[in-house]
C-alpha positions in Angstrom: -28.6 -3.1 24.6 -29.4 0.6 24.2 -26.4 1.6 26.4 -24.1 -0.9 24.3 -25.3 0.8 21.1 -24.8 4.2 22.2 -21.0 3.3 23.5 -20.3 1.7 20.5 -21.7 5.0 18.3 -19.6 7.1 20.6 -16.7 5.1 20.0 -16.7 5.0 16.5 -17.1 9.0 16.4 -14.4 9.2 18.2 -12.1 6.9 16.1 -13.3 9.1 13.0 -12.7 12.3 14.5 -8.8 10.9 15.0 -8.7 9.8 11.7 -9.6 13.4 10.6 -7.1 14.9 13.2 -4.4 13.6 11.5 -1.9 16.2 10.4 1.0 14.0 9.3 1.0 12.6 5.5 3.4 10.4 3.9 2.9 11.4 0.2 5.1 14.4 -0.7 3.7 14.8 -4.0 -0.2 14.5 -2.6 1.1 17.0 0.1 2.4 19.5 -2.5 -0.9 19.4 -4.3 -3.0 19.8 -1.3 -0.2 23.0 -0.4 -1.0 24.6 -3.5 -4.9 24.3 -3.5 -5.0 25.3 0.2 -2.1 27.9 -0.3 0.1 26.8 2.2 3.5 25.7 2.8 5.0 22.1 3.5 7.0 20.9 6.5 8.7 17.8 5.8 10.1 15.7 8.8 13.1 13.4 7.4 12.8 10.9 10.8 13.9 8.0 12.2 11.0 7.3 14.1 11.9 4.2 15.8 15.5 4.7 16.6 17.1 8.3 16.7 16.6 9.8 19.6 16.9 13.2 18.9 14.1 12.6 16.4 11.8 11.1 19.1 12.6 14.3 21.4 11.9 16.5 18.5 8.2 14.9 18.4 7.4 14.3 22.2 8.5 18.3 22.5 7.6 20.0 19.7 5.1 18.2 17.1 2.9 16.6 19.4 2.3 19.5 21.6 -1.1 21.5 21.0 0.6 24.6 20.7 2.8 23.3 17.6 -0.6 21.4 16.0 -2.5 24.6 16.4 -0.3 26.9 14.6 0.7 24.7 11.9 -2.9 23.4 10.9 -3.7 26.7 9.0 -0.4 27.3 7.8 1.3 23.8 6.5 0.9 20.6 5.2 2.7 17.9 7.1 5.0 15.5 5.8 6.6 12.4 7.2 9.6 10.6 5.4 10.8 8.2 7.7 13.3 5.4 7.8 13.1 3.3 10.5 14.9 0.2 11.7 12.5 -1.6 13.5 9.2 -1.1 12.1 9.1 -2.4 8.3 8.1 -0.3 5.7 6.8 -1.7 2.3 9.9 -1.7 -0.3 7.9 1.0 -2.5 8.4 3.5 0.3 11.6 3.0 1.0 12.8 3.9 -2.7 10.5 6.7 -2.2 11.6 7.9 0.8 15.5 7.4 -0.5 14.8 9.2 -3.3 13.5 12.3 -1.6 16.5 12.1 1.0 18.7 12.2 -2.3 17.0 14.8 -3.6 16.8 17.2 -0.5 20.5 16.0 0.6 19.8 14.7 3.6 22.8 14.3 5.8 21.0 13.3 9.4 18.1 13.0 11.2 15.8 14.6 12.1 15.8 17.2 9.4 12.9 18.9 8.8 12.5 21.2 5.3 9.9 23.7 4.9 9.0 23.7 1.1 6.9 25.8 -1.2 4.1 24.2 -3.1 6.5 23.5 -6.1 9.2 21.5 -3.9 11.6 24.4 -3.5 13.5 24.7 -0.2 12.9 27.4 2.2 14.3 26.6 5.1 16.5 23.6 7.0 15.7 23.0 10.4 16.5 20.4 13.0 15.6 19.4 17.1 16.2 22.6 18.9 15.4 23.0 22.9 12.7 24.7 24.6 9.6 22.8 23.3 7.3 24.5 20.4 7.5 28.0 21.0 11.2 28.3 19.4 10.2 26.0 16.4 7.1 28.0 15.6 9.1 31.1 15.9 11.3 30.0 13.1 8.5 28.4 11.1 6.9 32.4 11.6 9.9 34.0 9.6 9.3 32.2 6.6 7.9 34.3 3.8 6.2 32.5 1.2 
């Protein structure tokens, strides 16, 4: 019995730590507030997460790598603006995402924007080969 309780406790602790480590948020307005408070920039990923091959590749080769997450944690608030085709989204999320796409004149996926804490675009990126290193190099050139 004690062993089962201990196992459940460990699983719960792991689940909580995974939640705490979630880097990507979906609310740009909240991210901008966080960026202002924490004196960070905002990195926004406009993606088609379940259908866009370059978006999937960008996540696997860059965003999901420890080098990338270690670099961005202290410097950026990460926002994912998703346009899935297979996975359903609430209508209000679809409308909000489309409004952001229109505002920032997104023409293709993936498009990655770096914004200051007011929402002003500082840099626009997309997929580039080579893993996290070239992507981090581009991010490191941005001055607040």
